[in-house]
C-alpha positions, -999 to +999 in steps of 0.1 A: -165-119+374-189-116+347-207-142+331-213-129+293-216-145+258-183-148+242-188-125+213-196-095+239-161-103+254-143-104+222-162-067+214-149-055+245-115-067+240-115-049+205-119-018+225-097-026+251-070-032+221-076+000+202-094-020+171-129+001+165-130+002+128-152-026+113-159-032+078-179-064+068-213-081+060-237-098+084-254-129+082-269-160+100-234-170+109-220-141+124-254-121+137-246-132+171-212-110+168-231-082+151-256-081+179-225-080+206-214-047+185-245-031+184-249-036+222-218-025+230-219+010+207-179+016+205-173-006+170-182+016+140-193-007+114-191-002+072-212-019+054-193-034+025-209-044-011-189-077-014-166-092+013-136-090-006-140-054-007-145-056+031-114-066+034-096-041+016-113-014+032-097-031+064-063-031+050-065+005+036-078+015+076-049-002+089-023+013+060-039+047+068-021+057+099+006+044+125-014+017+149-044+011+133-056-024+126-090-027+106-116-056+107-131-072+082-164-094+094-182-119+075-206-147+076-195-184+069-178-201+040-181-178+009-176-146+030-144-166+046-131-175+010-138-139-006-118-127+027-088-145+014-073-122-014-077-092+010-055-114+035-031-122+009-028-085+000-023-075+039+005-109+048+024-098+015+030-062+023+032-067+063-003-052+074-023-059+106-052-067+102-081-087+119-110-111+101-136-125+119-159-152+101-190-166+115-189-204+114-211-238+113-219-249+148-190-272+163-210-305+158-214-298+123-185-285+112-174-324+093-211-327+080-207-308+050-234-282+064-247-252+045-219-226+041-195-248+063-157-247+051-125-255+067-115-216+063-088-217+088-066-242+068-076-224+038-062-189+050-031-202+069-005-196+042-016-160+037-017-151+077+000-150+110-027-171+124-055-185+114-078-205+141-111-217+144-121-215+182-139-248+188-140-240+228-159-207+243-134-203+268-107-201+241-123-169+226-105-140+249-071-158+248-075-167+210-081-128+206-056-117+227-032-140+209-041-124+175-037-090+187-002-099+199+012-114+165-002-091+143+019-061+158+051-084+168+080-089+147+068-087+106+032-075+113+004-092+092-033-104+091-047-131+114-083-146+110-101-161+135-132-183+128-164-187+152-191-210+151-225-199+159-227-225+190-190-208+200-207-173+197-240-176+216-221-197+249-215-178+282-181-176+297-168-160+330-151-132+318-137-097+333-129-070+305-110-047+336-083-072+343-080-084+305-044-070+295-025-070+261-002-092+255+036-079+252+046-071+218+082-085+205+102-070+181+143-077+180+166-051+185+197-046+167+229-045+196+253-017+199+283-037+178+259-051+154+252-013+143+288-002+150+298-029+126+271-020+097+287+017+102+319+010+099+308-004+064+291+026+054+316+048+063+343+028+046+327+033+011+332+064-011+295+062-027+268+052-001+230+047-003+205+037+021+174+016+007+144+026+031+117-001+030+078-004+039+091-013+074+105+019+083+070+036+076+055+003+092+076+009+126+068+049+120+098+056+119+103+081+091+113+110+111+144+091+122+158+076+086+155+115+080+174+125+106+203+097+097+205+105+066+212+143+069+235+135+097+255+107+076+246+130+045+238+103+026+211+100-003+185+078+002+163+053-020+131+044-015+115+015-024+079+016-035+068+005+001+087+031+014+081+057-009+075+089+010+097+078+043+118+108+031+098+137+012+104+133-029+117+169-025+142+164+002+176+170-012+191+135+000+160+118-017+176+100-047+150+086-064+133+055-066+150+022-084+134-006-102+121-023-135+090-003-133+080+020-107+114+037-110+128+074-116+156+076-144+178+092-118+173+069-091+184+041-110+214+060-126+223+068-086+220+035-076+241+022-102+269+042-093+269+032-056+295+012-042+273+002-009+237-002+002+223+000+035+185-021+032+165-011+062+130-022+063+127-039+032+125-074+014+147-070-018+113-072-043+124-087-076+105-056-095+129-029-075+161-053-080+157-069-112+186-091-123+206-098-093+240-099-110+236-062-122+221-051-087+248-065-067+278-060-091+306-039-074+287-029-039+286-045-007+255-047+012+240-047+048+205-056+054+182-048+080+151-063+086+126-073+113+124-109+103+152-132+104+141-154+075+140-126+054+178-122+056+194-141+028+162-147+010+168-129-024+208-127-022+232-132+009+242-096+022+276-090+033+261-082+070+230-091+080+208-077+114+172-091+126+158-057+138+129-036+142+138-007+116+128+020+144+151+003+165+178+004+142+174+037+132+178+050+167+206+029+176+226+042+145+216+079+152+231+075+189+261+058+171+265+083+144+260+112+165+288+101+183+311+101+158+297+135+145+308+148+178+344+130+174+346+145+140+351+110+127+321+110+100+334+110+064+319+142+037+299+130+012+290+165-004+304+158-035+282+123-038+251+139-031+259+170-054+265+141-079+231+126-071+213+159-075+227+168-105+214+135-121+178+143-102+178+175-124+185+164-157+172+126-164+134+133-164+108+117-185+086+140-207+052+144-192+041+178-211+018+163-241-012+182-258-022+150-276-055+139-281-066+110-272-046+123-238-012+109-233-009+091-195+019+115-190-001+142-190-025+135-164+007+128-135+014+161-144-016+179-141-023+158-105+008+171-093+000+209-103-038+202-085-029+181-054-011+193-027+017+181-006-011+168+021-024+144-005-027+109+004-026+087-030-041+051-034-034+024-066-024-008-069-014-024-099-009-016-141+002+009-159-016+035-144+000+026-108+037+021-129+036+057-143+017+069-114+049+058-093+074+074-119+055+108-125+039+114-090+054+132-064+048+122-023+057+140+005+056+120+038+046+086+054+013+067+045+009+096+017+015+066-010-007+039-002+001+005-026-009-033-026+027-035-038+032-071-037-001-084-042-012-062-061-049-075-067-072-056-092-099-040-075-081-030-043-077+005-051-117+017-045-123-003-015-088+008+004-090+042-005-126+045+013-109+022+045-083+050+041-107+074+041-120+062+076-083+064+090-079+097+077-108+118+078-108+155+064-078+146+044-071+146+011-071+112-003-063+106-043-069+071-059-054+060-091-068+032-114-067+020-148-102+013-163-104-025-152-088-021-119-117+005-115-144-020-125-134-052-107-152-036-074-169-007-086-198-017-066-179-004-036-187+034-047-221+031-032-205+024+002-188+058-001-222+074-011-240+056+015-215+065+044-205+100+031-171+088+026-153+117-001-123+110-021-113+115-056-111+084-082-087+093-110-098+065-136-074+064-167-094+051-191-079+034-228-104+005-227-073-022-224-054-041-202-026-018-208-002-038-186-007-073-201-010-058-233+026-043-229+038-076-217+021-094-249+045-074-273+075-097-267+046-127-281+041-102-308+001-102-295-025-085-283-047-112-271-080-110-250-069-077-238-093-051-253-123-039-231-138-015-260-171-020-272-195+002-289-221+009-259-255+012-275-266+030-242-242+055-244-226+064-278-206+093-261-183+066-250-168+064-283-165+026-288-147+027-251-172+005-239-182+008-205-199+043-191-180+051-159-201+082-156-234+068-157-224+037-136-210+060-112-237+082-109-263+051-107-241+041-074-247+074-054-215+095-065-204+125-088-184+119-119-167+136-149-151+129-179-123+149-195-113+142-231-090+176-237-058+177-216-058+215-209-094+207-193-079+187-166-070+212-141-104+224-141-118+188-134-099+183-104-108+216-091-145+205-095-142+171-082-126+190-049-157+213-048-180+181-052-167+159-031-165+189-003-201+198-010-219+161-016-192+143+007-193+114-018-162+097-038-162+117-071-150+101-102-127+119-125-122+095-157-095+109-182-098+093-219-063+080-225-048+071-262-056+036-261-022+022-267+008+037-246+042+019-238+055+035-203+090+028-194+099-007-182+128-026-184+146-064-173+174-047-159+178-015-137+202-009-164+185-014-196+150+006-189+134+009-226+124+045-226+095+043-253+085+080-254+106+110-261+127+121-229+123+156-216+151+181-234+136+215-216+124+223-183+090+230-202+090+192-213+087+181-175+075+213-155+062+196-126+094+178-120+110+181-086+143+198-099+135+218-131+155+201-155+187+217-157+203+220-198 
């Protein structure tokens, strides 16, 4: 056995567990851990400008690729509390992420020492495990348990809090004999899956609802194979978007009150059976449950047993990892195909495709100031199938989900349930760390962009290039739209006359100067016909300078984006597409 500091043991464990990408800020109470990372040399660290930003970077890194676990590190007290929003965003979307905080010495924890806070209690509601490690000998086991929990069942984040004297203490530890604990995931039985498949094949108009659990399980290929084998249309949720490519013939559109396609809602409303795999029936997806459930039967497969029946009671529920369930369903479906007992759903598939080719929203507007719909049309033209989009919340994200196209898993990265403003920029930097040399495009409204704008400097310092599209209407657009029911526009305008930048024409913050001041490149677009050239220039600048490039698009100040309170009653505020030219980047050209 070798005697070493607990922090040296912990860093060796990080490497053995395959978690070597860290984001954070050093400080007195966590400096021993930083000294261990320096001595080890195998953990890459990115210095954030704000600990919340570091937590979102770690979150983005975890979401970028199968098996990733990002690490966020901070000193004691406010660093830990700054991480809470990041932990919540990861916990809400089932993302594994490890947060490590420094802490006051054990003997000082009850004495209101400087920057000593009970972060364990604060973090417990938004983590799978939060622990202040009081005994040095517990450090290896606590890290071992943390990794097992992050990967087992429904994935999620963990926080480990290390008092400084515990960090400095020496223990006996042998990394060569350390082994990760087995990952525990429920697996559906053949009998359960036979019943699920029996229910599906008894239906006339079945659908598969594909949730984020399929992407977490790395099982998108199995989903597509099953859909093709059964010839059954797929409705991805927002978190499952990309599990089946948008241009796949069986991709039937997204459903919901906001981030939905017109054809997706209509296809869903014509179904009589739904099998949900790795989804949680989020309220923005379902809307009113009476409308959502009427006239159809449900099977729900989820890795977390208590998730089944949480929102509504399905006709049949199965606790299973999405990948294991899809593997089992594929085996059964192949047997039935070979026996010639699978139904023919080609007429139903053709119906769904017909709606996909006719129910379009208009995107081609030539207005100045620019209408947001045109932005997404131009993005579709400029960014290819390999693009990974990163976004969080607001009218920009809602409209983007309605009009952008996603062509594979982990190519739409979105803080779906928590939706914290400011998440997008730091998360995009984490995604760039997780997808080096790939095209990453972030999408923000002006307020989301301003929330953590300082993190752009991180991208400049560490050469993390991506393109950040900022749609600027100088409004809290989603809040303004929700205030329509109250007949007010209260505290939602961001506009002011910028005495240093009259060229902003009353839109307030000069994002170009701020971005450039933080070491990035930036372009402002005011004419819709200039967007294509601006995106091309942004790609060139990102390639040349290896820094984030901001493309700010000046929008009309007031726009209402399609949404409603029921999936059969979506308010379409703008005129709809009547010809193919009205929606030139639609997946299927509009059929008259």
